[in-house]
C-alpha positions in Angstrom: -12.6 -15.2 1.4 -14.4 -17.9 -0.8 -12.3 -16.6 -3.8 -9.0 -16.6 -2.3 -9.8 -20.4 -1.0 -9.7 -21.4 -4.6 -6.6 -22.0 -6.9 -6.8 -19.1 -9.5 -4.6 -17.7 -12.1 -2.4 -14.9 -11.1 -4.5 -12.2 -13.3 -7.6 -13.4 -11.4 -6.0 -13.1 -8.1 -4.7 -9.8 -9.0 -8.2 -8.5 -9.9 -9.6 -9.9 -6.6 -7.0 -8.2 -4.7 -7.6 -4.9 -6.5 -11.3 -5.3 -5.4 -10.9 -5.9 -2.2 -8.4 -2.8 -1.8 -10.9 -0.7 -3.4 -13.5 -2.4 -0.8 -11.0 -1.0 1.9 -10.4 -5.0 2.8 -6.8 -4.4 3.3 -5.7 -7.9 4.9 -7.9 -9.7 2.3 -6.5 -7.8 -0.4 -3.1 -8.0 0.8 -3.6 -12.0 0.8 -4.9 -12.2 -2.8 -2.1 -10.0 -4.3 0.3 -12.2 -2.3 -1.3 -15.2 -4.3 -1.1 -13.4 -7.6 2.6 -12.8 -6.8 3.1 -16.3 -5.9 1.8 -17.4 -9.2 3.5 -14.9 -11.3 6.6 -13.3 -9.5 7.1 -10.9 -12.6 3.7 -9.3 -11.9 4.7 -5.8 -11.5 1.1 -4.5 -10.8 0.8 -7.0 -8.2 3.5 -5.7 -6.3 2.8 -2.3 -6.7 -0.7 -3.0 -5.5 0.8 -5.0 -2.7 3.0 -2.0 -1.4 0.2 0.5 -1.7 -2.4 -2.2 0.3 0.0 -2.6 3.0 0.8 1.2 3.4 -3.1 1.7 3.8 -2.8 -1.1 6.5 -0.4 0.7 8.3 -2.0 4.2 8.6 -4.5 3.2 11.2 -2.0 1.4 13.2 0.3 4.5 13.2 -2.5 6.6 14.1 -3.0 4.2 17.1 0.5 4.2 18.1 0.8 8.0 18.1 -2.4 8.2 20.5 -1.0 5.1 22.9 -1.1 6.2 26.5 1.8 3.9 27.7 5.3 2.7 26.4 4.1 -0.8 26.4 1.3 -0.1 24.4 3.5 1.7 22.0 5.6 -1.2 21.8 2.9 -3.6 21.3 1.6 -1.5 18.1 5.2 -1.1 16.7 5.7 -5.0 17.0 2.9 -5.3 14.7 3.6 -2.6 12.3 7.4 -3.9 11.8 6.6 -7.0 9.6 4.1 -4.6 7.5 6.9 -2.1 6.8 9.3 -5.2 6.1 6.6 -5.9 3.6 6.1 -2.5 2.2 9.6 -2.0 1.6 10.0 -5.3 -0.2 7.0 -4.8 -2.4 7.9 -1.4 -3.2 11.7 -2.6 -3.8 10.7 -5.2 -6.3 8.1 -3.0 -8.1 10.8 -0.5 -8.8 12.9 -3.4 -9.9 10.5 -3.3 -12.7 10.0 0.6 -13.1 13.1 2.3 -12.3 11.6 5.5 -13.1 8.6 5.0 -10.8 8.4 7.9 -8.3 5.7 6.3 -6.2 7.8 3.3 -5.2 10.7 5.4 -4.3 8.3 7.2 -1.8 6.8 4.1 -0.7 10.5 3.1 0.1 11.1 6.2 1.8 8.0 5.9 4.1 8.8 2.2 4.8 12.4 3.2 5.9 11.4 6.0 7.8 8.4 3.9 9.5 11.0 1.2 10.4 13.6 3.8 11.8 10.8 5.6 14.0 9.5 2.3 15.6 13.3 0.6 15.8 13.7 -0.8 19.2 17.3 0.9 19.8 18.8 4.0 18.3 21.4 2.3 16.0 18.8 0.3 14.1 16.6 3.5 13.7 20.0 5.3 12.7 20.8 2.4 9.8 17.3 2.6 8.2 17.4 6.5 8.4 21.1 6.3 6.5 19.2 4.6 3.7 16.9 7.1 3.4 19.1 10.0 1.9 20.3 8.3 -1.3 16.4 7.6 -2.1 15.7 11.3 -1.8 18.5 11.8 -4.0 17.2 9.6 -6.5 13.7 10.9 -6.3 14.9 14.2 -7.0 17.1 13.2 -9.9 14.3 11.3 -12.1 13.9 13.5 -15.1 10.8 11.5 -16.3 8.3 9.1 -15.2 6.1 6.5 -17.1 2.6 6.6 -15.7 -0.6 4.7 -16.2 1.3 1.8 -18.2 -1.2 -0.9 -19.4 -1.0 -3.5 -21.9 -3.7 -5.3 -23.6 -3.5 -8.3 -25.7 -5.7 -9.4 -28.3 -5.1 -12.1 -31.1 -1.0 -12.2 -30.7 -0.8 -8.7 -30.5 0.0 -6.7 -27.5 -1.0 -3.0 -27.2 0.7 -0.9 -24.5 -0.5 2.4 -23.7 0.4 5.0 -20.9 2.1 8.3 -20.5 5.6 9.8 -19.9 5.5 12.8 -17.8 8.4 15.2 -18.3 9.6 16.0 -14.7 12.9 18.0 -15.5 14.0 17.3 -19.2 14.3 20.2 -21.4 11.2 20.4 -23.5 12.0 19.1 -27.3 14.7 17.1 -26.2 14.7 13.7 -27.7 14.7 10.7 -25.7 14.7 6.9 -26.5 12.5 4.6 -24.7 13.0 0.9 -24.6 10.1 -1.4 -23.3 10.9 -5.1 -22.3 8.1 -7.7 -22.3 8.6 -10.6 -20.0 6.9 -13.8 -19.3 5.8 -15.7 -16.2 9.1 -16.5 -15.5 11.0 -13.1 -16.1 12.6 -14.0 -19.7 12.2 -11.3 -22.5 9.7 -12.5 -24.9 9.6 -11.5 -28.7 12.0 -9.7 -30.6 13.4 -6.1 -29.5 11.6 -3.5 -31.9 
């Protein structure tokens, strides 16, 4: 909590948020990641981790809602869950805008929409959320590869990007082109494409 009261750079808020998430302090983790995003709205990793943190916050609430004995208790819990599902959807959509081939964010978007549908106050709004799910599933099934574990280390005016491409459906031996864009904190492309 003391660290979150300070004015830190985005990357430090991010590290604090990840550490708090590992320590299962999800509320504080989400807050730190939100501060990282506010400082650097182009920080993919912050959106990614924020989405997973919110998902982890929702799990015990979902279990409590399932175990609730009365409709009033179910509604009270659903009312607490709704803004979290909306946050989950927003963070997953934003992370996906940086990584369109990311299956994890498609899965979390699906879970957010399903959750919003399940706790919708009426059938019509629940159905509206449900109708958004099939295109996501189609897109998920259509992905031919996924980039995973992508990291970047900056050393003396040099950036080293590492990661892996996971072949999901492409025929072995088929060539493919990869374009990598490096963005600054404002979202503008940096450097010359190579």
